[in-house]
Structures are given as C-alpha cells and as structure tokens.
C-alpha positions, -999 to +999 in steps of 0.1 A: +000+000+000+014+034-010+017+063+015-011+081-003-034+051-001-026+048+036-033+085+042-066+082+023-075+051+044-067+070+076-089+099+065-117+076+056-115+058+089-118+092+106-151+097+088-139+122+063-140+117+026-105+116+009-097+147-011-105+141-047-104+161-079-116+149-113-090+134-135-091+164-158-103+198-146-123+215-174-108+247-187-126+276-170-132+305-193-123+339-177-108+372-187-073+383-180-088+407-155-106+379-137-074+359-136-054+388-121-082+392-095-078+355-086-041+359-083-045+389-060-071+371-039-049+340-035-020+362-023-043+380+002-057+347+015-021+334+021-012+366+039-044+364+060-038+328+068-002+335+079-013+364+101-042+343+115-019+314+123+006+337+140-022+353+161-037+319+169-003+307+181-001+337+205-037+332+217-031+295+223+001+302+241-017+327+264-046+302+270-021+275+279+001+298+301-029+312+320-046+278+323-078+295+310-090+262+296-096+250+332-120+279+339-139+267+308-143+232+322-115+214+303-092+191+323-063+197+300-051+220+273-049+190+249-085+182+255-095+218+250-076+221+217-087+188+202-123+189+214-134+225+215-113+238+187-113+206+166-076+212+161-046+189+161-025+194+192+007+190+171-002+220+150-013+240+180+021+234+197+038+243+164+020+276+161+026+284+198+063+277+193+066+300+163+048+328+182+069+323+213+102+324+194+092+355+175+081+373+206+108+361+231+139+348+214+145+370+183+158+405+181+132+430+171+148+432+136+148+394+132+112+391+144+101+418+120+114+398+091+097+366+103+064+380+116+036+382+091+025+417+081-004+433+101-034+442+079-038+479+075-072+480+093-058+461+123-028+484+124-051+514+125-072+498+153-040+491+173-021+523+168-048+548+161-080+536+179-098+569+174-091+572+137-123+574+116-112+544+095-100+523+124-133+505+129-150+505+095-179+483+107-185+505+138-179+540+124-157+565+142-152+562+179-155+592+201-128+600+226-136+587+261-163+562+250-159+525+252-182+495+250-196+481+283-191+444+291-213+427+316 
C-alpha cells in the first residue's frame, strides 16, 4: 500500500472523505482581469492565513500559560484544543512555538522579518484607535467612550 493510499484510508477511517479532484479539470473561461483578480485574492488569503496562524499561536500560548481552559471546564489543554477547537494538538504546539520564538527569542529586527504583516485596518485599530477608518464596521469612535461588558 502506498503512503497516499494509507493516508486516504486514515482519513476515511476518521469519517472524512478523501480529497479528490476529477482526472481532468475542465478549462474555466475567464478574462485576464478575472485571472489577475484571482491571483491577488490568492496572495491575500495566504497573507491572511499567515497572520491568523501567527495570532492563533499567540492566543493558544496565552490560553495555555494562563490555564484559562480550566475555567472553561476542560481538564487539559490537549482536551480543549482537540475537542473545543477541533484542532490537532501538534499544529497548536507548532503555532505556539513560532509565536513564542518571534516574541521572546529573536531580536526586534529578526522578528520583524519573520512575523507576518499586520493588515492595514488592524494596524489602524491598534495604533490609532480613534481614527475614523480604524473601525470600519462601527464607524468612528469618540474619545472617552468604550463598550460596556457585563
């Protein structure tokens, strides 16, 4: 049995269908403009995923370090990650390690080269919370006002 067949068998045993594509993907008709739009979208999605994975690593590290999962009723971090987040523990630890090294072991210059870029709207929210464009869904925030949490 090949490695690919074994992988498909493992996936099938977990109750998920093995990933499949047709033997031949039909040629999709689209303009050069549409193709360039797809290229741009693919690059944006990769950047977003990199940023999200980095942020997730930091969030998981803080959940682990604070033992917040215990307050939420989980006996272990492993149980929390695998059951509540439906995430593989190995990947969670990998993302946590990347975040930890960037934040604690690298010089600021090294970390800047490794850390994914912050999206413009997130940078605005962080550095200029009262800027009119910082919270596009909420509109401008007035100085001295903040949401109330109960």
